[in-house]
PALUMKE-386118 format. One record per residue (C-alpha): x, y, z negated; residue number from 1; residue in three letters. Coordinates in steps of 0.05 Angstrom, whole numbers. Each point is the difference from the previous one (the first is absolute). Layout:
BEGIN
- X Y Z NUM ALA
...
% end
This chain:
BEGIN
- 201 2073 -3147 1 MET
- 55 -22 48 2 ARG
- 0 -69 -32 3 LEU
- -76 -7 3 4 LEU
- 1 22 73 5 SER
- 54 -50 17 6 ALA
- -35 -57 -35 7 VAL
- -65 20 34 8 GLY
- 33 -4 68 9 MET
- 26 -70 -15 10 ALA
- -70 -22 -20 11 PHE
- -26 28 66 12 LEU
- 53 -38 38 13 LEU
- -15 -65 -36 14 MET
- -75 3 10 15 GLY
- 2 -43 63 16 CYS
- 38 -10 63 17 GLY
- -22 34 65 18 ARG
- -51 -42 38 19 SER
- 2 -55 -53 20 GLY
- 74 -14 8 21 ARG
- 43 -18 -60 22 THR
- 35 62 -27 23 PRO
- 74 2 -18 24 ILE
- 16 60 -42 25 VAL
- 73 22 1 26 VAL
- 34 52 -44 27 TYR
- 63 25 34 28 SER
- 48 59 6 29 PRO
- 19 -19 71 30 HIS
- -35 58 34 31 GLY
- -58 6 48 32 LYS
- 41 -16 63 33 GLU
- 24 -67 -25 34 MET
- -64 -20 -37 35 LEU
- -46 18 57 36 ARG
- 43 -38 50 37 LEU
- 0 -63 -42 38 PHE
- -75 6 -13 39 GLU
- -12 1 75 40 GLU
- 50 -55 16 41 ARG
- -24 -47 -54 42 TYR
- -75 10 14 43 GLU
- 13 -14 74 44 ALA
- 19 -72 -18 45 VAL
- -44 -6 -62 46 HIS
- -66 35 19 47 PRO
- -34 -35 -59 48 GLU
- 40 44 -48 49 HIS
- -6 74 -14 50 ASP
- 65 33 -23 51 VAL
- -13 61 -45 52 GLN
- 62 37 -25 53 TRP
- 13 57 -48 54 LEU
- 63 39 13 55 ASP
- 30 23 -66 56 MET
- 66 6 -38 57 GLY
- 26 -65 -29 58 SER
- -4 25 -71 59 GLN
- -72 21 13 60 ASP
- -13 -70 26 61 ALA
- 27 -31 -64 62 LEU
- -40 48 -43 63 ASP
- -63 -15 39 64 ARG
- 9 -75 -5 65 ILE
- 9 8 -76 66 ARG
- -64 41 -4 67 THR
- -39 -52 39 68 GLU
- 28 -60 -39 69 ARG
- -68 -19 -27 70 GLY
- -34 6 68 71 ASN
- 52 -3 57 72 PRO
- -19 38 62 73 GLN
- 60 -17 44 74 ALA
- 27 -66 27 75 ASP
- 71 18 20 76 LEU
- 54 49 -21 77 TRP
- 47 11 59 78 TRP
- 59 46 -12 79 GLY
- 38 29 -59 80 GLY
- 66 -9 -38 81 PRO
- 11 -70 -27 82 MET
- 6 27 -71 83 LEU
- -73 22 2 84 LEU
- -20 -69 24 85 PHE
- 41 -31 -55 86 ASP
- -35 44 -50 87 ARG
- -68 -19 28 88 ALA
- 18 -73 -5 89 GLU
- 19 8 -74 90 LYS
- -66 35 -13 91 GLU
- -39 -57 31 92 GLY
- -26 41 58 93 LEU
- 23 -45 57 94 LEU
- -20 -69 25 95 ASP
- 53 -51 18 96 SER
- 4 -15 74 97 TYR
- 57 -36 36 98 LYS
- 4 21 73 99 PRO
- 23 -46 55 100 SER
- 68 36 1 101 TRP
- 11 -7 -75 102 ASP
- 73 -23 7 103 SER
- 19 54 51 104 ALA
- 13 56 -51 105 VAL
- 56 4 -51 106 SER
- -18 -17 -73 107 PRO
- 10 72 -22 108 GLU
- -51 23 53 109 ALA
- -58 -41 -25 110 ARG
- -38 -20 -62 111 SER
- 25 -63 -34 112 GLY
- -72 -24 -6 113 GLU
- -23 22 70 114 ALA
- -40 60 -24 115 PHE
- 33 48 50 116 TRP
- 50 -2 57 117 TYR
- 45 51 32 118 GLY
- -17 18 72 119 THR
- 49 56 18 120 ALA
- 62 37 -25 121 LEU
- -8 76 -4 122 LEU
- 63 43 -6 123 PRO
- -10 68 -31 124 GLU
- 29 57 41 125 VAL
- 6 76 0 126 ILE
- -49 27 51 127 MET
- 6 69 32 128 TYR
- -31 44 53 129 ASN
- 49 -1 57 130 SER
- -26 68 26 131 ARG
- 21 32 -66 132 LEU
- 61 -40 -20 133 VAL
- 59 -20 43 134 ASP
- 24 -71 -9 135 SER
- 69 24 -23 136 ALA
- -32 44 -54 137 GLU
- -52 -50 -24 138 ALA
- 8 -31 -69 139 PRO
- 41 -63 8 140 HIS
- -5 -26 -71 141 ASP
- -47 5 -59 142 TRP
- 40 52 -38 143 ASP
- 0 45 61 144 ASP
- -74 12 -13 145 LEU
- 19 39 -63 146 LEU
- 42 51 37 147 LEU
- -25 73 -3 148 PRO
- -12 4 75 149 ARG
- -59 -47 -7 150 TRP
- -38 42 -50 151 LYS
- -74 5 20 152 ASP
- 14 -43 61 153 ARG
- -17 -69 -28 154 ILE
- -69 -32 1 155 ILE
- -9 -63 -42 156 ILE
- -58 -50 1 157 ARG
- -33 3 -69 158 LEU
- 32 -60 -33 159 PRO
- -53 -17 -52 160 MET
- -44 -31 56 161 ALA
- 56 -25 44 162 SER
- 36 -65 -13 163 GLY
- 54 21 50 164 THR
- 18 64 -37 165 MET
- -7 -32 -69 166 ARG
- 53 -52 21 167 MET
- 44 55 29 168 MET
- -2 42 -63 169 PHE
- 9 -61 -44 170 ALA
- 61 -20 41 171 ALA
- 31 69 -15 172 ILE
- -16 -8 -74 173 MET
- 31 -70 -1 174 GLU
- 61 24 37 175 ARG
- 12 57 -49 176 GLU
- -15 -44 -60 177 LEU
- 53 -49 22 178 ARG
- 49 57 13 179 ARG
- -11 38 -65 180 THR
- -36 -48 -48 181 GLY
- -57 50 -9 182 SER
- -65 19 35 183 THR
- 17 74 -8 184 ASP
- 45 1 62 185 ALA
- -55 -30 43 186 GLY
- -51 50 -25 187 LEU
- 49 56 13 188 GLN
- 10 -24 71 189 TRP
- -75 -3 12 190 LEU
- -9 70 -30 191 ARG
- 52 26 49 192 ALA
- -39 -33 57 193 LEU
- -64 30 -28 194 ASP
- 33 69 0 195 ALA
- 12 -7 75 196 ASN
- -69 -29 15 197 THR
- -50 47 31 198 ARG
- -60 -45 -11 199 SER
- -24 -71 -12 200 TYR
- -43 -31 54 201 ALA
- -63 -36 -23 202 ALA
- 6 -55 53 203 ASP
- 46 -21 57 204 PRO
- -42 36 53 205 THR
- 9 66 -37 206 GLN
- 74 -13 -7 207 LEU
- 8 -11 75 208 TYR
- -42 62 17 209 LEU
- 38 45 -48 210 LYS
- 67 -20 29 211 ILE
- -25 3 72 212 ALA
- -31 69 -11 213 ARG
- 67 24 -29 214 GLU
- -29 14 -69 215 GLU
- 61 -40 -23 216 GLY
- 61 -28 35 217 ALA
- 21 -61 -40 218 VAL
- -31 -59 -37 219 SER
- 12 -71 -24 220 ILE
- -39 -57 31 221 TRP
- 7 -70 28 222 ASP
- 34 -10 67 223 LEU
- -56 -37 37 224 PRO
- -52 54 -13 225 ASP
- 47 56 20 226 VAL
- 12 -33 68 227 VAL
- -73 -18 9 228 ILE
- -22 72 -8 229 GLN
- 52 22 50 230 THR
- -23 -51 52 231 HIS
- -75 3 -13 232 GLU
- -10 74 -10 233 HIS
- 62 32 30 234 GLY
- 20 32 -66 235 TYR
- 71 29 0 236 PRO
- 25 -47 -54 237 PHE
- 70 -26 -8 238 ALA
- 34 -36 -57 239 TYR
- 65 -15 -36 240 CYS
- 15 -65 -35 241 ILE
- 35 23 -64 242 PRO
- 74 -16 0 243 ALA
- 5 -22 -72 244 SER
- -55 -52 8 245 GLY
- -75 -2 7 246 THR
- -55 -38 -38 247 PRO
- -27 -55 45 248 VAL
- -71 -14 -23 249 ILE
- -32 -68 13 250 THR
- -71 11 25 251 ASP
- -50 -53 -23 252 GLY
- -67 -33 13 253 ILE
- -47 -37 -48 254 ALA
- -69 -29 -9 255 MET
- -41 36 -53 256 ILE
- -27 -43 -56 257 LYS
- -75 -9 5 258 GLY
- -2 12 75 259 SER
- -70 -14 26 260 ARG
- 25 -20 69 261 HIS
- 63 -40 -14 262 ARG
- -3 -44 63 263 ALA
- -9 60 46 264 ALA
- 53 40 -37 265 ALA
- 50 -57 5 266 SER
- -12 -2 75 267 SER
- 16 75 5 268 PHE
- 61 -10 -46 269 TYR
- 29 -54 45 270 GLU
- -16 41 63 271 TYR
- 36 64 -20 272 VAL
- 61 -37 -28 273 THR
- 9 -49 59 274 SER
- 65 2 38 275 ILE
- -34 31 61 276 GLU
- -31 56 -40 277 ASN
- 61 11 -44 278 THR
- 41 10 63 279 VAL
- -54 47 27 280 MET
- 4 40 -65 281 GLN
- 76 5 9 282 ALA
- -9 23 73 283 ASP
- -57 48 -9 284 ARG
- 4 22 -73 285 PHE
- 75 -7 -13 286 PHE
- -8 -48 -59 287 ARG
- 59 -44 -17 288 ILE
- -27 -71 -12 289 PRO
- 10 -33 -67 290 ALA
- -9 -68 33 291 ARG
- 66 -34 15 292 ARG
- -25 -50 51 293 ASP
- -9 49 58 294 ILE
- 51 -10 56 295 PRO
- 42 64 7 296 PRO
- -12 0 75 297 ALA
- -74 15 -13 298 LEU
- 14 62 -42 299 LEU
- 14 69 28 300 PRO
- 73 21 8 301 ALA
- -6 57 -50 302 TRP
- -5 -50 -57 303 ILE
- 65 -34 20 304 ALA
- 33 68 8 305 ASN
- -26 30 -65 306 LEU
- 57 21 -45 307 ARG
- -18 12 -72 308 MET
- 28 -12 -69 309 LYS
- -52 -25 -50 310 PRO
- 2 36 -66 311 MET
- 24 -43 -58 312 ASP
- -63 -3 -41 313 ILE
- -21 -39 -62 314 ASP
- -71 -14 22 315 TRP
- -16 -35 -66 316 ARG
- 19 63 -37 317 LYS
- -44 41 46 318 ILE
- -57 -49 -9 319 SER
- 2 7 -75 320 SER
- 9 76 -3 321 ARG
- -30 30 63 322 GLU
- -66 18 -34 323 GLN
- 36 33 -58 324 GLU
- 44 39 47 325 TRP
- -58 24 43 326 MET
- -36 23 -62 327 HIS
- 62 40 -19 328 LEU
- 2 29 71 329 TRP
- -73 21 -4 330 ASP
- 8 30 -70 331 GLU
- 70 29 2 332 GLN
- 21 10 73 333 VAL
- -56 18 48 334 LYS
- -3 75 9 335 GLY
- 53 12 -53 336 ARG
- 63 -4 41 337 GLY
- 8 75 10 338 ARG
- -13 18 -72 339 SER
- 51 -52 -22 340 ALA
- 51 32 45 341 GLN
% end
């Protein structure tokens, strides 16, 4: 029923643009604040176009694009880990499009055949409610989350629908596999986290509200969204960048194969990824640009002052095994941590 409802909404969106304008349908996990702002900014200079966006998890976006393969309902997919875009490319779900800034991103942050490009770098951090947790007592590394004092105090975004959390959990599995040579250690780590987890939030909004309302004290999320919620809504969120290293996810953008409004969608693609708007996203939404052609003087000081150690990750291994590992998490970990202990 959820799937039928979602597909029905897409059909409704694609029926026609408002007042005869050309619609541009965008699937994105970027949140209402950012999506609404870019809808308004873009339409102010392109009144002939009608931007229609659906805010959803990046894994949900991929699943939806798969479902609609025979009759695509969206034009653009904006936001999600590069591994999901790479998977969509291999499944033939994306359309090749070379933006004007094609050479401005590193080879590892783009498709070799121009099917997708990285737009931002998203470090994963440990988020906590600063009213409940003092900075000195907050978890400062991933293994700290497994300590007994965090029992029933952790809220986690449900990973099956979230590309961000899927990559985070897969990074832990890959780390433990490299350390021990077996997936058992990674599953054991995730069970210990599950044992300390009070609940799993269905979407990012629920995650923010649960932490802000003090239903939980700690979570795992990406740095830009943590800071955005603090600035936009005044939530008492703070964060720690894990000392041992953090996954840095490359966020992507791509044209959907079979787009009905390719010319209009490419215009929006170029607009949101321009230097001016990439800098604006860094200023207002705390997104670290993947583009390497932006003069440092244009970027906010916090990017230059950011100190973090990227986790050593075999992304190819994660790409090949992430789905298997998430199936194991769903079948053998979720809700079973306490019984395993």
